[in-house]
CHARMM-style PDB file with segment names, atoms N, HN, CA, C and O in Angstrom:
ATOM      1  N   MET     1      -3.164  -1.668   9.132  1.00  0.00      PROA
ATOM      2  CA  MET     1      -3.999  -2.257   8.090  1.00  0.00      PROA
ATOM      3  C   MET     1      -4.069  -1.287   6.911  1.00  0.00      PROA
ATOM      4  O   MET     1      -4.397  -0.112   7.072  1.00  0.00      PROA
ATOM      5  N   ALA     2      -3.762  -1.796   5.751  1.00  0.00      PROA
ATOM      6  HN  ALA     2      -3.495  -2.751   5.620  1.00  0.00      PROA
ATOM      7  CA  ALA     2      -3.763  -0.963   4.548  1.00  0.00      PROA
ATOM      8  C   ALA     2      -5.189  -0.724   4.062  1.00  0.00      PROA
ATOM      9  O   ALA     2      -6.054  -1.594   4.161  1.00  0.00      PROA
ATOM     10  N   LYS     3      -5.405   0.455   3.546  1.00  0.00      PROA
ATOM     11  HN  LYS     3      -4.703   1.162   3.466  1.00  0.00      PROA
ATOM     12  CA  LYS     3      -6.702   0.773   2.963  1.00  0.00      PROA
ATOM     13  C   LYS     3      -6.768   0.116   1.586  1.00  0.00      PROA
ATOM     14  O   LYS     3      -5.844   0.252   0.783  1.00  0.00      PROA
ATOM     15  N   ILE     4      -7.847  -0.585   1.321  1.00  0.00      PROA
ATOM     16  HN  ILE     4      -8.597  -0.695   1.973  1.00  0.00      PROA
ATOM     17  CA  ILE     4      -7.992  -1.299   0.058  1.00  0.00      PROA
ATOM     18  C   ILE     4      -8.521  -0.345  -1.001  1.00  0.00      PROA
ATOM     19  O   ILE     4      -9.630   0.178  -0.892  1.00  0.00      PROA
ATOM     20  N   LEU     5      -7.711  -0.131  -2.021  1.00  0.00      PROA
ATOM     21  HN  LEU     5      -6.810  -0.556  -2.110  1.00  0.00      PROA
ATOM     22  CA  LEU     5      -8.071   0.757  -3.107  1.00  0.00      PROA
ATOM     23  C   LEU     5      -8.355  -0.005  -4.397  1.00  0.00      PROA
ATOM     24  O   LEU     5      -9.105   0.464  -5.253  1.00  0.00      PROA
ATOM     25  N   ARG     6      -7.758  -1.169  -4.526  1.00  0.00      PROA
ATOM     26  HN  ARG     6      -7.149  -1.550  -3.830  1.00  0.00      PROA
ATOM     27  CA  ARG     6      -7.912  -1.970  -5.737  1.00  0.00      PROA
ATOM     28  C   ARG     6      -8.805  -3.182  -5.460  1.00  0.00      PROA
ATOM     29  O   ARG     6      -8.822  -3.725  -4.355  1.00  0.00      PROA
ATOM     30  N   SER     7      -9.534  -3.583  -6.477  1.00  0.00      PROA
ATOM     31  HN  SER     7      -9.520  -3.142  -7.374  1.00  0.00      PROA
ATOM     32  CA  SER     7     -10.364  -4.782  -6.343  1.00  0.00      PROA
ATOM     33  C   SER     7      -9.460  -6.012  -6.303  1.00  0.00      PROA
ATOM     34  O   SER     7      -8.294  -5.962  -6.694  1.00  0.00      PROA
ATOM     35  N   TRP     8     -10.022  -7.102  -5.827  1.00  0.00      PROA
ATOM     36  HN  TRP     8     -10.969  -7.143  -5.510  1.00  0.00      PROA
ATOM     37  CA  TRP     8      -9.268  -8.349  -5.773  1.00  0.00      PROA
ATOM     38  C   TRP     8      -8.829  -8.747  -7.184  1.00  0.00      PROA
ATOM     39  O   TRP     8      -7.717  -9.242  -7.367  1.00  0.00      PROA
ATOM     40  N   ARG     9      -9.677  -8.541  -8.162  1.00  0.00      PROA
ATOM     41  HN  ARG     9     -10.581  -8.139  -8.013  1.00  0.00      PROA
ATOM     42  CA  ARG     9      -9.343  -8.869  -9.553  1.00  0.00      PROA
ATOM     43  C   ARG     9      -8.109  -8.091 -10.010  1.00  0.00      PROA
ATOM     44  O   ARG     9      -7.203  -8.658 -10.620  1.00  0.00      PROA
ATOM     45  N   GLU    10      -8.079  -6.794  -9.711  1.00  0.00      PROA
ATOM     46  HN  GLU    10      -8.815  -6.334  -9.215  1.00  0.00      PROA
ATOM     47  CA  GLU    10      -6.921  -5.962 -10.076  1.00  0.00      PROA
ATOM     48  C   GLU    10      -5.657  -6.430  -9.352  1.00  0.00      PROA
ATOM     49  O   GLU    10      -4.573  -6.456  -9.935  1.00  0.00      PROA
ATOM     50  N   GLN    11      -5.805  -6.796  -8.088  1.00  0.00      PROA
ATOM     51  HN  GLN    11      -6.685  -6.775  -7.614  1.00  0.00      PROA
ATOM     52  CA  GLN    11      -4.655  -7.263  -7.321  1.00  0.00      PROA
ATOM     53  C   GLN    11      -4.084  -8.548  -7.919  1.00  0.00      PROA
ATOM     54  O   GLN    11      -2.866  -8.695  -8.021  1.00  0.00      PROA
ATOM     55  N   LYS    12      -4.947  -9.470  -8.310  1.00  0.00      PROA
ATOM     56  HN  LYS    12      -5.937  -9.350  -8.226  1.00  0.00      PROA
ATOM     57  CA  LYS    12      -4.479 -10.716  -8.916  1.00  0.00      PROA
ATOM     58  C   LYS    12      -3.733 -10.441 -10.218  1.00  0.00      PROA
ATOM     59  O   LYS    12      -2.686 -11.035 -10.476  1.00  0.00      PROA
ATOM     60  N   ILE    13      -4.270  -9.544 -11.031  1.00  0.00      PROA
ATOM     61  HN  ILE    13      -5.120  -9.062 -10.820  1.00  0.00      PROA
ATOM     62  CA  ILE    13      -3.631  -9.216 -12.306  1.00  0.00      PROA
ATOM     63  C   ILE    13      -2.237  -8.635 -12.061  1.00  0.00      PROA
ATOM     64  O   ILE    13      -1.273  -9.036 -12.714  1.00  0.00      PROA
ATOM     65  N   LEU    14      -2.129  -7.698 -11.127  1.00  0.00      PROA
ATOM     66  HN  LEU    14      -2.912  -7.372 -10.597  1.00  0.00      PROA
ATOM     67  CA  LEU    14      -0.828  -7.106 -10.824  1.00  0.00      PROA
ATOM     68  C   LEU    14       0.143  -8.138 -10.261  1.00  0.00      PROA
ATOM     69  O   LEU    14       1.315  -8.164 -10.638  1.00  0.00      PROA
ATOM     70  N   LEU    15      -0.340  -8.980  -9.368  1.00  0.00      PROA
ATOM     71  HN  LEU    15      -1.292  -8.959  -9.062  1.00  0.00      PROA
ATOM     72  CA  LEU    15       0.531 -10.017  -8.808  1.00  0.00      PROA
ATOM     73  C   LEU    15       1.072 -10.928  -9.898  1.00  0.00      PROA
ATOM     74  O   LEU    15       2.250 -11.284  -9.888  1.00  0.00      PROA
ATOM     75  N   LYS    16       0.214 -11.305 -10.837  1.00  0.00      PROA
ATOM     76  HN  LYS    16      -0.743 -11.015 -10.845  1.00  0.00      PROA
ATOM     77  CA  LYS    16       0.665 -12.187 -11.923  1.00  0.00      PROA
ATOM     78  C   LYS    16       1.649 -11.472 -12.850  1.00  0.00      PROA
ATOM     79  O   LYS    16       2.514 -12.118 -13.442  1.00  0.00      PROA
ATOM     80  N   ARG    17       1.533 -10.162 -12.984  1.00  0.00      PROA
ATOM     81  HN  ARG    17       0.831  -9.637 -12.503  1.00  0.00      PROA
ATOM     82  CA  ARG    17       2.509  -9.397 -13.778  1.00  0.00      PROA
ATOM     83  C   ARG    17       3.849  -9.312 -13.050  1.00  0.00      PROA
ATOM     84  O   ARG    17       4.906  -9.484 -13.657  1.00  0.00      PROA
ATOM     85  N   TRP    18       3.797  -9.045 -11.749  1.00  0.00      PROA
ATOM     86  HN  TRP    18       2.938  -8.905 -11.255  1.00  0.00      PROA
ATOM     87  CA  TRP    18       5.016  -8.908 -10.961  1.00  0.00      PROA
ATOM     88  C   TRP    18       5.724 -10.239 -10.771  1.00  0.00      PROA
ATOM     89  O   TRP    18       6.952 -10.297 -10.700  1.00  0.00      PROA
ATOM     90  N   PHE    19       4.933 -11.319 -10.689  1.00  0.00      PROA
ATOM     91  HN  PHE    19       3.935 -11.273 -10.747  1.00  0.00      PROA
ATOM     92  CA  PHE    19       5.470 -12.656 -10.443  1.00  0.00      PROA
ATOM     93  C   PHE    19       4.915 -13.616 -11.488  1.00  0.00      PROA
ATOM     94  O   PHE    19       3.911 -14.285 -11.243  1.00  0.00      PROA
ATOM     95  N   PRO    20       5.560 -13.690 -12.654  1.00  0.00      PROA
ATOM     96  CA  PRO    20       5.054 -14.527 -13.747  1.00  0.00      PROA
ATOM     97  C   PRO    20       4.909 -16.016 -13.396  1.00  0.00      PROA
ATOM     98  O   PRO    20       4.246 -16.765 -14.113  1.00  0.00      PROA
ATOM     99  N   ILE    21       5.522 -16.431 -12.308  1.00  0.00      PROA
ATOM    100  HN  ILE    21       6.061 -15.823 -11.725  1.00  0.00      PROA
ATOM    101  CA  ILE    21       5.403 -17.819 -11.870  1.00  0.00      PROA
ATOM    102  C   ILE    21       3.975 -18.141 -11.408  1.00  0.00      PROA
ATOM    103  O   ILE    21       3.582 -19.307 -11.370  1.00  0.00      PROA
ATOM    104  N   LEU    22       3.207 -17.115 -11.061  1.00  0.00      PROA
ATOM    105  HN  LEU    22       3.525 -16.167 -11.092  1.00  0.00      PROA
ATOM    106  CA  LEU    22       1.833 -17.314 -10.585  1.00  0.00      PROA
ATOM    107  C   LEU    22       0.875 -17.542 -11.746  1.00  0.00      PROA
ATOM    108  O   LEU    22       1.059 -17.014 -12.843  1.00  0.00      PROA
ATOM    109  N   SER    23      -0.146 -18.338 -11.478  1.00  0.00      PROA
ATOM    110  HN  SER    23      -0.295 -18.767 -10.587  1.00  0.00      PROA
ATOM    111  CA  SER    23      -1.185 -18.607 -12.474  1.00  0.00      PROA
ATOM    112  C   SER    23      -2.557 -18.431 -11.822  1.00  0.00      PROA
ATOM    113  O   SER    23      -2.662 -18.269 -10.606  1.00  0.00      PROA
ATOM    114  N   ASP    24      -3.589 -18.464 -12.633  1.00  0.00      PROA
ATOM    115  HN  ASP    24      -3.504 -18.596 -13.621  1.00  0.00      PROA
ATOM    116  CA  ASP    24      -4.955 -18.364 -12.102  1.00  0.00      PROA
ATOM    117  C   ASP    24      -5.224 -19.450 -11.074  1.00  0.00      PROA
ATOM    118  O   ASP    24      -5.966 -19.233 -10.116  1.00  0.00      PROA
ATOM    119  N   GLN    25      -4.632 -20.600 -11.265  1.00  0.00      PROA
ATOM    120  HN  GLN    25      -4.030 -20.777 -12.043  1.00  0.00      PROA
ATOM    121  CA  GLN    25      -4.838 -21.735 -10.360  1.00  0.00      PROA
ATOM    122  C   GLN    25      -4.394 -21.407  -8.933  1.00  0.00      PROA
ATOM    123  O   GLN    25      -4.943 -21.944  -7.970  1.00  0.00      PROA
ATOM    124  N   ASP    26      -3.409 -20.533  -8.800  1.00  0.00      PROA
ATOM    125  HN  ASP    26      -2.964 -20.097  -9.582  1.00  0.00      PROA
ATOM    126  CA  ASP    26      -2.919 -20.166  -7.468  1.00  0.00      PROA
ATOM    127  C   ASP    26      -3.939 -19.375  -6.656  1.00  0.00      PROA
ATOM    128  O   ASP    26      -3.797 -19.229  -5.441  1.00  0.00      PROA
ATOM    129  N   PHE    27      -4.963 -18.867  -7.328  1.00  0.00      PROA
ATOM    130  HN  PHE    27      -5.078 -18.985  -8.314  1.00  0.00      PROA
ATOM    131  CA  PHE    27      -5.962 -18.035  -6.663  1.00  0.00      PROA
ATOM    132  C   PHE    27      -7.325 -18.722  -6.544  1.00  0.00      PROA
ATOM    133  O   PHE    27      -8.287 -18.110  -6.081  1.00  0.00      PROA
ATOM    134  N   VAL    28      -7.409 -19.972  -6.952  1.00  0.00      PROA
ATOM    135  HN  VAL    28      -6.627 -20.469  -7.328  1.00  0.00      PROA
ATOM    136  CA  VAL    28      -8.667 -20.712  -6.869  1.00  0.00      PROA
ATOM    137  C   VAL    28      -9.052 -20.866  -5.403  1.00  0.00      PROA
ATOM    138  O   VAL    28      -8.204 -21.124  -4.548  1.00  0.00      PROA
ATOM    139  N   ASN    29     -10.327 -20.705  -5.129  1.00  0.00      PROA
ATOM    140  HN  ASN    29     -11.016 -20.495  -5.823  1.00  0.00      PROA
ATOM    141  CA  ASN    29     -10.884 -20.829  -3.772  1.00  0.00      PROA
ATOM    142  C   ASN    29     -10.385 -19.749  -2.815  1.00  0.00      PROA
ATOM    143  O   ASN    29     -10.439 -19.930  -1.598  1.00  0.00      PROA
ATOM    144  N   ALA    30      -9.903 -18.635  -3.346  1.00  0.00      PROA
ATOM    145  HN  ALA    30      -9.859 -18.488  -4.334  1.00  0.00      PROA
ATOM    146  CA  ALA    30      -9.408 -17.550  -2.482  1.00  0.00      PROA
ATOM    147  C   ALA    30     -10.494 -17.053  -1.547  1.00  0.00      PROA
ATOM    148  O   ALA    30     -10.214 -16.700  -0.401  1.00  0.00      PROA
ATOM    149  N   SER    31     -11.719 -17.023  -2.019  1.00  0.00      PROA
ATOM    150  HN  SER    31     -11.947 -17.310  -2.949  1.00  0.00      PROA
ATOM    151  CA  SER    31     -12.804 -16.525  -1.171  1.00  0.00      PROA
ATOM    152  C   SER    31     -13.185 -17.523  -0.078  1.00  0.00      PROA
ATOM    153  O   SER    31     -13.747 -17.138   0.947  1.00  0.00      PROA
ATOM    154  N   LEU    32     -12.883 -18.791  -0.293  1.00  0.00      PROA
ATOM    155  HN  LEU    32     -12.426 -19.104  -1.125  1.00  0.00      PROA
ATOM    156  CA  LEU    32     -13.230 -19.811   0.696  1.00  0.00      PROA
ATOM    157  C   LEU    32     -12.134 -20.013   1.736  1.00  0.00      PROA
ATOM    158  O   LEU    32     -12.423 -20.277   2.903  1.00  0.00      PROA
ATOM    159  N   ASP    33     -10.885 -19.892   1.318  1.00  0.00      PROA
ATOM    160  HN  ASP    33     -10.650 -19.678   0.369  1.00  0.00      PROA
ATOM    161  CA  ASP    33      -9.771 -20.165   2.219  1.00  0.00      PROA
ATOM    162  C   ASP    33      -8.641 -19.171   1.962  1.00  0.00      PROA
ATOM    163  O   ASP    33      -7.601 -19.527   1.409  1.00  0.00      PROA
ATOM    164  N   LYS    34      -8.858 -17.929   2.366  1.00  0.00      PROA
ATOM    165  HN  LYS    34      -9.703 -17.640   2.815  1.00  0.00      PROA
ATOM    166  CA  LYS    34      -7.874 -16.873   2.117  1.00  0.00      PROA
ATOM    167  C   LYS    34      -6.537 -17.190   2.790  1.00  0.00      PROA
ATOM    168  O   LYS    34      -5.483 -17.022   2.178  1.00  0.00      PROA
ATOM    169  N   GLU    35      -6.572 -17.639   4.021  1.00  0.00      PROA
ATOM    170  HN  GLU    35      -7.428 -17.776   4.519  1.00  0.00      PROA
ATOM    171  CA  GLU    35      -5.331 -17.928   4.745  1.00  0.00      PROA
ATOM    172  C   GLU    35      -4.525 -19.034   4.055  1.00  0.00      PROA
ATOM    173  O   GLU    35      -3.305 -18.940   3.920  1.00  0.00      PROA
ATOM    174  N   GLY    36      -5.225 -20.071   3.627  1.00  0.00      PROA
ATOM    175  HN  GLY    36      -6.216 -20.147   3.737  1.00  0.00      PROA
ATOM    176  CA  GLY    36      -4.551 -21.159   2.918  1.00  0.00      PROA
ATOM    177  C   GLY    36      -3.918 -20.671   1.626  1.00  0.00      PROA
ATOM    178  O   GLY    36      -2.800 -21.058   1.287  1.00  0.00      PROA
ATOM    179  N   MET    37      -4.641 -19.818   0.905  1.00  0.00      PROA
ATOM    180  HN  MET    37      -5.549 -19.504   1.180  1.00  0.00      PROA
ATOM    181  CA  MET    37      -4.121 -19.270  -0.342  1.00  0.00      PROA
ATOM    182  C   MET    37      -2.895 -18.400  -0.063  1.00  0.00      PROA
ATOM    183  O   MET    37      -1.905 -18.477  -0.791  1.00  0.00      PROA
ATOM    184  N   MET    38      -2.952 -17.582   0.974  1.00  0.00      PROA
ATOM    185  HN  MET    38      -3.756 -17.519   1.565  1.00  0.00      PROA
ATOM    186  CA  MET    38      -1.829 -16.708   1.308  1.00  0.00      PROA
ATOM    187  C   MET    38      -0.592 -17.527   1.688  1.00  0.00      PROA
ATOM    188  O   MET    38       0.520 -17.192   1.282  1.00  0.00      PROA
ATOM    189  N   GLU    39      -0.776 -18.580   2.452  1.00  0.00      PROA
ATOM    190  HN  GLU    39      -1.680 -18.852   2.782  1.00  0.00      PROA
ATOM    191  CA  GLU    39       0.344 -19.452   2.815  1.00  0.00      PROA
ATOM    192  C   GLU    39       0.932 -20.107   1.573  1.00  0.00      PROA
ATOM    193  O   GLU    39       2.151 -20.207   1.433  1.00  0.00      PROA
ATOM    194  N   SER    40       0.069 -20.548   0.680  1.00  0.00      PROA
ATOM    195  HN  SER    40      -0.921 -20.467   0.794  1.00  0.00      PROA
ATOM    196  CA  SER    40       0.504 -21.175  -0.564  1.00  0.00      PROA
ATOM    197  C   SER    40       1.276 -20.190  -1.442  1.00  0.00      PROA
ATOM    198  O   SER    40       2.310 -20.543  -2.008  1.00  0.00      PROA
ATOM    199  N   LEU    41       0.774 -18.952  -1.556  1.00  0.00      PROA
ATOM    200  HN  LEU    41      -0.066 -18.665  -1.096  1.00  0.00      PROA
ATOM    201  CA  LEU    41       1.468 -17.922  -2.332  1.00  0.00      PROA
ATOM    202  C   LEU    41       2.839 -17.616  -1.728  1.00  0.00      PROA
ATOM    203  O   LEU    41       3.827 -17.486  -2.451  1.00  0.00      PROA
ATOM    204  N   ALA    42       2.893 -17.502  -0.406  1.00  0.00      PROA
ATOM    205  HN  ALA    42       2.090 -17.607   0.181  1.00  0.00      PROA
ATOM    206  CA  ALA    42       4.157 -17.214   0.270  1.00  0.00      PROA
ATOM    207  C   ALA    42       5.181 -18.305  -0.026  1.00  0.00      PROA
ATOM    208  O   ALA    42       6.342 -18.010  -0.307  1.00  0.00      PROA
ATOM    209  N   LEU    43       4.754 -19.557   0.035  1.00  0.00      PROA
ATOM    210  HN  LEU    43       3.810 -19.796   0.264  1.00  0.00      PROA
ATOM    211  CA  LEU    43       5.668 -20.664  -0.263  1.00  0.00      PROA
ATOM    212  C   LEU    43       6.135 -20.628  -1.713  1.00  0.00      PROA
ATOM    213  O   LEU    43       7.326 -20.775  -1.991  1.00  0.00      PROA
ATOM    214  N   LYS    44       5.206 -20.436  -2.624  1.00  0.00      PROA
ATOM    215  HN  LYS    44       4.240 -20.316  -2.398  1.00  0.00      PROA
ATOM    216  CA  LYS    44       5.539 -20.440  -4.045  1.00  0.00      PROA
ATOM    217  C   LYS    44       6.489 -19.298  -4.397  1.00  0.00      PROA
ATOM    218  O   LYS    44       7.391 -19.466  -5.218  1.00  0.00      PROA
ATOM    219  N   LEU    45       6.286 -18.138  -3.773  1.00  0.00      PROA
ATOM    220  HN  LEU    45       5.554 -18.002  -3.106  1.00  0.00      PROA
ATOM    221  CA  LEU    45       7.113 -16.968  -4.058  1.00  0.00      PROA
ATOM    222  C   LEU    45       8.364 -16.901  -3.182  1.00  0.00      PROA
ATOM    223  O   LEU    45       9.195 -16.005  -3.333  1.00  0.00      PROA
ATOM    224  N   LYS    46       8.485 -17.872  -2.258  1.00  0.00      PROA
ATOM    225  HN  LYS    46       7.811 -18.600  -2.136  1.00  0.00      PROA
ATOM    226  CA  LYS    46       9.620 -17.917  -1.324  1.00  0.00      PROA
ATOM    227  C   LYS    46       9.712 -16.627  -0.516  1.00  0.00      PROA
ATOM    228  O   LYS    46      10.780 -16.035  -0.364  1.00  0.00      PROA
ATOM    229  N   LYS    47       8.563 -16.217  -0.006  1.00  0.00      PROA
ATOM    230  HN  LYS    47       7.695 -16.698  -0.129  1.00  0.00      PROA
ATOM    231  CA  LYS    47       8.442 -15.018   0.820  1.00  0.00      PROA
ATOM    232  C   LYS    47       7.867 -15.407   2.173  1.00  0.00      PROA
ATOM    233  O   LYS    47       7.162 -16.408   2.297  1.00  0.00      PROA
ATOM    234  N   THR    48       8.175 -14.608   3.177  1.00  0.00      PROA
ATOM    235  HN  THR    48       8.748 -13.795   3.076  1.00  0.00      PROA
ATOM    236  CA  THR    48       7.516 -14.810   4.465  1.00  0.00      PROA
ATOM    237  C   THR    48       6.113 -14.222   4.362  1.00  0.00      PROA
ATOM    238  O   THR    48       5.799 -13.504   3.412  1.00  0.00      PROA
ATOM    239  N   ARG    49       5.302 -14.521   5.315  1.00  0.00      PROA
ATOM    240  HN  ARG    49       5.557 -15.104   6.086  1.00  0.00      PROA
ATOM    241  CA  ARG    49       3.945 -13.964   5.321  1.00  0.00      PROA
ATOM    242  C   ARG    49       3.996 -12.445   5.475  1.00  0.00      PROA
ATOM    243  O   ARG    49       3.189 -11.731   4.880  1.00  0.00      PROA
ATOM    244  N   VAL    50       4.938 -11.955   6.268  1.00  0.00      PROA
ATOM    245  HN  VAL    50       5.593 -12.535   6.751  1.00  0.00      PROA
ATOM    246  CA  VAL    50       5.103 -10.510   6.440  1.00  0.00      PROA
ATOM    247  C   VAL    50       5.487  -9.871   5.104  1.00  0.00      PROA
ATOM    248  O   VAL    50       4.941  -8.832   4.734  1.00  0.00      PROA
ATOM    249  N   GLU    51       6.412 -10.481   4.389  1.00  0.00      PROA
ATOM    250  HN  GLU    51       6.856 -11.326   4.689  1.00  0.00      PROA
ATOM    251  CA  GLU    51       6.820  -9.961   3.080  1.00  0.00      PROA
ATOM    252  C   GLU    51       5.637  -9.959   2.111  1.00  0.00      PROA
ATOM    253  O   GLU    51       5.451  -9.010   1.349  1.00  0.00      PROA
ATOM    254  N   LEU    52       4.845 -11.025   2.149  1.00  0.00      PROA
ATOM    255  HN  LEU    52       4.997 -11.796   2.768  1.00  0.00      PROA
ATOM    256  CA  LEU    52       3.680 -11.106   1.275  1.00  0.00      PROA
ATOM    257  C   LEU    52       2.660 -10.025   1.621  1.00  0.00      PROA
ATOM    258  O   LEU    52       2.079  -9.411   0.726  1.00  0.00      PROA
ATOM    259  N   ASP    53       2.441  -9.791   2.902  1.00  0.00      PROA
ATOM    260  HN  ASP    53       2.912 -10.290   3.629  1.00  0.00      PROA
ATOM    261  CA  ASP    53       1.540  -8.713   3.313  1.00  0.00      PROA
ATOM    262  C   ASP    53       2.053  -7.359   2.808  1.00  0.00      PROA
ATOM    263  O   ASP    53       1.267  -6.505   2.398  1.00  0.00      PROA
ATOM    264  N   GLN    54       3.364  -7.174   2.841  1.00  0.00      PROA
ATOM    265  HN  GLN    54       4.002  -7.867   3.174  1.00  0.00      PROA
ATOM    266  CA  GLN    54       3.956  -5.929   2.337  1.00  0.00      PROA
ATOM    267  C   GLN    54       3.747  -5.791   0.832  1.00  0.00      PROA
ATOM    268  O   GLN    54       3.524  -4.687   0.334  1.00  0.00      PROA
ATOM    269  N   ILE    55       3.819  -6.893   0.113  1.00  0.00      PROA
ATOM    270  HN  ILE    55       4.000  -7.790   0.517  1.00  0.00      PROA
ATOM    271  CA  ILE    55       3.578  -6.882  -1.325  1.00  0.00      PROA
ATOM    272  C   ILE    55       2.133  -6.444  -1.602  1.00  0.00      PROA
ATOM    273  O   ILE    55       1.884  -5.640  -2.499  1.00  0.00      PROA
ATOM    274  N   PHE    56       1.195  -6.977  -0.829  1.00  0.00      PROA
ATOM    275  HN  PHE    56       1.397  -7.630  -0.100  1.00  0.00      PROA
ATOM    276  CA  PHE    56      -0.209  -6.581  -1.008  1.00  0.00      PROA
ATOM    277  C   PHE    56      -0.417  -5.105  -0.669  1.00  0.00      PROA
ATOM    278  O   PHE    56      -1.220  -4.428  -1.311  1.00  0.00      PROA
ATOM    279  N   GLU    57       0.302  -4.607   0.332  1.00  0.00      PROA
ATOM    280  HN  GLU    57       0.954  -5.157   0.853  1.00  0.00      PROA
ATOM    281  CA  GLU    57       0.210  -3.182   0.644  1.00  0.00      PROA
ATOM    282  C   GLU    57       0.765  -2.349  -0.516  1.00  0.00      PROA
ATOM    283  O   GLU    57       0.203  -1.310  -0.864  1.00  0.00      PROA
ATOM    284  N   GLU    58       1.851  -2.801  -1.101  1.00  0.00      PROA
ATOM    285  HN  GLU    58       2.308  -3.644  -0.818  1.00  0.00      PROA
ATOM    286  CA  GLU    58       2.438  -2.100  -2.243  1.00  0.00      PROA
ATOM    287  C   GLU    58       1.480  -2.091  -3.432  1.00  0.00      PROA
ATOM    288  O   GLU    58       1.430  -1.114  -4.180  1.00  0.00      PROA
ATOM    289  N   LEU    59       0.734  -3.152  -3.609  1.00  0.00      PROA
ATOM    290  HN  LEU    59       0.774  -3.945  -3.002  1.00  0.00      PROA
ATOM    291  CA  LEU    59      -0.258  -3.212  -4.688  1.00  0.00      PROA
ATOM    292  C   LEU    59      -1.253  -2.061  -4.580  1.00  0.00      PROA
ATOM    293  O   LEU    59      -1.736  -1.556  -5.593  1.00  0.00      PROA
ATOM    294  N   GLN    60      -1.552  -1.657  -3.375  1.00  0.00      PROA
ATOM    295  HN  GLN    60      -1.159  -2.068  -2.552  1.00  0.00      PROA
ATOM    296  CA  GLN    60      -2.516  -0.588  -3.163  1.00  0.00      PROA
ATOM    297  C   GLN    60      -1.947   0.782  -3.555  1.00  0.00      PROA
ATOM    298  O   GLN    60      -2.693   1.705  -3.880  1.00  0.00      PROA
ATOM    299  N   ARG    61      -0.629   0.897  -3.519  1.00  0.00      PROA
ATOM    300  HN  ARG    61      -0.022   0.147  -3.255  1.00  0.00      PROA
ATOM    301  CA  ARG    61       0.005   2.174  -3.872  1.00  0.00      PROA
ATOM    302  C   ARG    61       0.424   2.228  -5.325  1.00  0.00      PROA
ATOM    303  O   ARG    61       0.674   3.314  -5.849  1.00  0.00      PROA
ATOM    304  N   HSD    62       0.507   1.107  -5.982  1.00  0.00      PROA
ATOM    305  HN  HSD    62       0.303   0.225  -5.557  1.00  0.00      PROA
ATOM    306  CA  HSD    62       1.018   1.030  -7.357  1.00  0.00      PROA
ATOM    307  C   HSD    62      -0.049   1.367  -8.364  1.00  0.00      PROA
ATOM    308  OT1 HSD    62       0.210   1.351  -9.567  1.00  0.00      PROA
TER     309      HSD     62
END
């Protein structure tokens, strides 16, 4: 489990910079249904869930 160093807001901003295909709409209801949002992001980015988890870990080091 990665140590969280960045706020969720910072993570969203970085994700949108790294993947311009993402929009604010992709993060709506993240606090209510995190798993659903993660599955949706993985599909949109054509990544596996493991790859997406690795991207979030990288966000913490960037």
